[in-house]
N, C-alpha and C positions, 0 to 999 in steps of 0.2 A: 573535449580536447584528441581523443583517439578519431571519434568521427569526422573532426573537421583537419586534423592530420589525413585522411586516406585521404579527403578529396584535392588537400594538396597535391598529392604526391600524384594524383589521376593529371591533372591539370597539370605539372610540372612535366609531366610526360606526353603531353599532350600534344601533338606540332604543328595545330590551324596557329595559322595565319596570324588568327588573332591577338595570338597569346604573346604572340611579338612586341617586345618591348616592356613588359611586364614581367618577364620570368626568373630575373635575378628576383623582383619584390618576391615574387611567388618562391622560394628557392632560401629567402632570408626569412618568407612567414612557417615554414617549413622548422627552420632551423628552431626559430626563435619556441613556436610548441613543441617542442621536442623539450626543449629546455626548462619550459614551466612545466610538461605533466612529469621532468624527473622530480619536481617539487610537489606537489597533489596527496599523495600519501602521508607526507609529512603534516600537508597545512589541515589533510580532512582527522587527522588522529586531536591532534591543537583547538581545533577550532572551536570545542566547547567550552574549554577554560580560557584563550586568550581572544580576546575581543577585539584587537589587532587583526589576527590573523580571520577571523569570520568575514570583518572587513575588508582586506585584500580579496576572499575568494568570493566576495560581488562583485568588485571591484574587475575581476578574472571572469566571470561570469557573465556578466553586459561586455569585456570588448568580446569573448569569445562569441555571444549572440551578432557581433555587429561581425565577425569573420565571415558568420554562416549565410549570413546572408548575405557578405558580395560575393564567395565563391559563389551558391545558387543561383544569381543571377549570372555570374558570368558560363555557369554549367547551362543554362537556359540559354544565353544569347547564342554556344554553340550550338547549342543543339534545333535553335530555329536556325540559322544559318545552311546548316546540312538540311533539313526541309525544305527550306525556300531554296537552298541549290538544285535536291533532286523534285523540285514541282517547278524546276526551270523560270522562276519570278525575276523579273525584271524590273528593278529598280531605279524610278526615273533621276534626271541630277539634279529633281529639289532635294529628295528624299538623301540627295548623299552630308547633307547637312543638319540632319538628325542625325544624336547622336547613338540613337537607337538604330541607328543601316549605316553610319558612316564607320567602316571597322578604325579611324587612326581617331576619332573621337574618343570611339567604346574605348580602345585601349587607354586613350590617357586619361577618362572620368578613373577607370579601372585601377589605373598607376595610382594613381593619387591618391582611394580610396584605401589601397593596399599598403600604402606607403605606410597611411596615416597609422592602419591599425598594427602597424611595425614600432612604428613611434611608441604607441600604447604599451604594446608590450615591454619594450624595452622598459619603461616605468616600472612598469608592474612585476620586474624579473630584482631590479632595482630595488623596491620596496618586500621583497620577498628575503633580500639580503638583511634588509636592516632590523626586519625583525625575528633573525633567525633560521626561517627555514633552511631547510639541508635537502637535497638532492636524492634521492633514497636508492634510486635505481636509473642510473644515464640510460638512454634509450636511442640508437637512432634511427636516419631515414627508416628502414626497411621496416621495424618493428611497428609503425605507424599501420601498416597493412597485416598486419599480426592476429592472428583468430587463435583465444584462450578457448577450449571448449567446455559448454559444463557439463558437467558429470549427471549423469543419468539418475542416480541413485541417491537420495535424500530421505530423511525423517519424515520430512513432511509429504510428502507423496504418499498418497495412498491409505491414511493412518486410518489403520484399526485398532490401537493400544488401548486397555480400558480405561476407562472414566474413574480415577483415583482419588477415595476419601469422601466423597460427596453420599453415600449411600443415608447415613444416617439422617444426613439432610433432607436428599429424595422420599425421607418415612416420615419423617415431623408434618412437612410441608405438605404430603398427598395428605393426611389426615387432616390439615388444617381444614384442605379442601374439599373433604369427603365429609366434615362436621355439617349436620343441616342445622340449617339459619333459621334464629330464634329473630331474630330481630327483622325490621317492616326496611325494606331496601335493597342493595346489589352488596353483598357481600364481596371484601376489596384485600386481598392477602398484598403484601410486599416484600419483597427479598431486596436486601440493603446490600449494598455493598461496595469496598472502590474500584475505581477501573484496573480491570484484568484478573478480578478473583472469583470468574469463573457464573455472572450472575444468569447469561443464559443461558447457558450449559447444562445449570442446575433447572430453570424451566424446563427445558426439555427432557432431559431426565425428567421431571415431574409429568410432562403430557405422554410420555415412553411407558412409564410405571400401569403398571396390569390394573389394581383396583383403580387410579384413575382413569385410565384410558375404558377400562367399562362403564364404569360407574357416566360420563356425562356424553352425550347424544353428538355436539357437535365440540370442535375443535377450531379456533379462530387465532390464525398467530398476526400482529400487528407493530411494527418497526416504528415507531412511534418519534427518538430523538426528542428533540428541540421543535417541533412541527406541532404542536400540540393542539391541534383544529377540526373540530368536532367532525363536519364534513365530510372533510378526507381523511380520519378515520373510518368514517359509516360506510363509506364508500370502498374502503379495503375491505374488509368486512364481506359487503354482497361479494365483490369479487373475487375475495377463499371459497365462499360458499355457493359461487354460481361459473368460478370459473372461468369468469366473460371481464373486460373493463367499462361496465357501462359509462361510468366517470354521470354520475346523477345529481345537478344542482340542484332540483326538488325536495327540501329536508321530508315532503310527504314521501314521493317516490322512492325514497330511498330506503325509509324504515317498512314504508308496504312491501318494501324486497324482502328485507330483515325479520317482518313479520309473515312472510310466505314461507320462510326455509326456519322462521325461529318458537316461534308461538308453541307453546308447550311443552316444550324441549330443554330438557338438559343441558346448557354449551358453559365453553369454559373459554372466554378471553382474554390472552396473553397479550398484555401492552408492555412490549419489551423497550428498554432504554427510555424511561420516561426522565424530563426536564420540567414537568410544568410545575411550579410552584402557585399559582393563580386557582382560590377554590375557586373562581364562577367559572373558569374555564371544564372545572372535573364534572362539576354540575349538570353543564349542560348536554355534556357528553351522557353521564348518569340518567338522568332524566327520558333522553331519548332514546337509552336502552332497557329502562324501563318502562318504553309506549310500547317494546318489541314484544311483549306479552310471553315472555318463556319460563320458563318453569324456579319456582320459590328456591328450587336446590342450584341454580345456573349460579357462577360464581365470577371472578375476575382478576387476574393474576398479571398484577405488576416486576417488575427489574428497574432499580433507579441505584443510581449510587449516593442520590441523596435523603434524609432522615427528611427534611420540610419536607418535599414532593411524599413523600410516606407519611405522614401525620396530614397532609392534608386532604389523600385519598384514603387512604385505607382505612378496615373494621379492624384489621392485624398484620402485627410487620413478624417476618425473620430474620433476625441481622445473621448476614454470612460468614465465616469466619475462616481466619486465614487454614493451610492445610497443614498437619503436623509435621512434627522433622520426617517421619517412618513414610509420612506418604506423602511427601514431597520429594522421598531420595527414591522411591519406588517411577513417581514418574519424570523423576526427570535421567535415570538409568534408561526410562521408555524407550527417550528416544538419542541418547549419546551413545549408546551399545548397544542401536539397536545393529539388526543384520547391514554390516556394509561399513561401518559406523568403528567408531573406537573399539578397541580390547580389552575386556575389565580385566585390567592388572590389580594388583592390589595396591600399589602406588595410585593409578585412576585413580582405584573408590575413594583414598585417603584428601586428594587435591579435591576429588567434586564432592564430597560431604560438606568442605569447606566452599567450595564454589553454590552447592544447597543453598547451604546459609544464609547467606549471604541476598538470597529472592527474598526470602521474609517469609515464603508460605504463602507466596503466589502464584496459582496455576500459570499465570500470562507468561510472564518471568519466568517459572521453571519453565515453560517448556520453548518460548525462544531459548534459552540461553542452551540448552538441554541439547538444540537441534543447530545449533552454533561447535559445539563439540563433539559431533559427530562426527566432521569432518576434522577434529585435528587428532592428530593419530599419536602425538609425541607427549612424555612428559613438561617435558619442552613447551611447548607450545601449552596444554594447560595451564604450567605457573605463570606463563606471561597471561593468561586471560584473570588466572585467580590473582597477581597481583599489583600486574598496567593495569593492568583496564578494571580490574572490581577493585580494586584495593581501597580507593575512598571515595565512598556513596554516600550521596545526600542521609540525611537522617528522615528524610516523610519518605514514604512509600511512594510515590506517583513518582517521586523522583527517580528512585531506582527504577522502577520501569522505564521511566522516558531514556537512560541511560545504558540497561540492557538493549531495546528495542534498539536504539542509535549505534549500539556494537555490533547488533545482527550486521543489522546495514553495513557499518566498514567494512565486512567478512564477507560481503557475498563476493564473489568466485570471478567476476566479472564487473566490469564497468558496463557495459551495455544491459545487465543485469538490475546496478542501479539506478543506469536512466530508466528507462522500463517502467521499474518499480514505482522511483518518485516518482511519473510521470500521473500515476495511478491517486496523487494527491486530490490532480486537480477533480474527479470525477467526487459527486456530490454522494454525502452519506447516503447507508440504503441503498444508495439506485445499482437495480441490475447491470450487473456487466454480461456481455454476451461478447466471450474468449474469440472467436475469431475476428471479429471486429475490435477490437482490444490490438488482436496480432497486427493486423492489418493496417492499424491507426500507427501501430509504433514503426513500423516497416513503410509506411509514406512518411515520418515524420525522420525518418534515418537512424531511426536509435537500434537499429538492426543491418547491421551489416552479413555481402555476403559470404560464405565459409567457404576457405580456399580449401576440404575436402571435397571431393569429387563423390561422394555420396551424401554428401548433409544438401537439403539450403536454408536458407533464412528460416520457412513455415517451421521445418524443424526444431530447429535452436529455438523458436520463437515457446513452441509448443509447452517443451523443457522449462522456459524461463516462467509461465503462465503456470507454472506446476510449484515452478520455486515461489512466486509471490501469493502462492494457496489460493489461485484461481480455477475454478471449474463451473464457468458460468454462473456463478452467482452471487451473493449482493455481499456490500461493501459496506 
């Protein structure tokens, strides 16, 4: 809504003759968008519990997209005509009957479109009253171009805190990997746990363990997800070993490359986030790995949320448990009371311990809510999160994680950040994200707007947004 408002205000202020005839409609659009904007905070907080609000937001989004398209069309036409004048392009008489060249026909078309959008917004505003949405913060026209500065400090930026509560897990799984293989075949150890429990983090810690690091000659990390295709996985193994991207199509060629690098060596392959439950797919990959000719002490380490996946693939399974209360509190403190964050007073400690209990020992939930509390300075804000936002959580732990993630999203400090963060959801899972390319995409889509402060430009703000999103040219 703010992005569209800024476009409307720009066009209202434009004195081009092309805008004559529907400037009043543009002003009405500005007024309606301001009214809708005031309802959005209330709608976002209610959409999880009220299906009618969720439907209302979908209707609003559809109209907003239409408005954005129409305003882009008008902005483009203004620029096109400015270029035409600059280049002294002369239109032929017959071109005047074309809507794209005739100012009168174009104005009529645009006036009709904007009027239709205004009527749709009127209906949406009436629906908001019917379902009980209230304006949280009435804004005036000038607020549409306001700029909310994103603070630079954040506990998720440059994280250096110690991993908590997994020392014993690392030791146990490391011993499992270092135990000699007494069976034929390729030993597989599975780390099994629910989403957000820290399976991938644990696997990384194990690879860095001194004993494990000295034992294996080669380490190969593959993000699998639901694409368990042996050719793809083997190709990525080649890429990891050679630092090239050959994308070989012939299985014989792939195995020849792997044999060259792994024959006789002790290697550890980590298959992260495996979903495959089909035994035949695993057997095909295992047979290929056995053809490589590595040392009999080579191993495969798997992370998965499914015990069925583990039973399909593994020789040994390690179920990952929740963090203890003490470890959960230490992890929370690292986030919430980091430098620049909340002050560790007795009041906040008491409230914080109650909040941590609601996270049920799940590291992801603890980190996210700890990062949220970092920006909350007062006892009132902490009580609000504890009672209002986390008061009634679902029984299942997965539902708790989703609720906490949604709470963190709702409390992001600016609408631009929410849009930029949500945009990342269209990128494929485990895809590489180039930070600079992503920033340029955000700018091209109009998700970032120029700052009014002379000492800052869009790129500067965008870099800060990538830090909030946890993007450092990494995988999603």
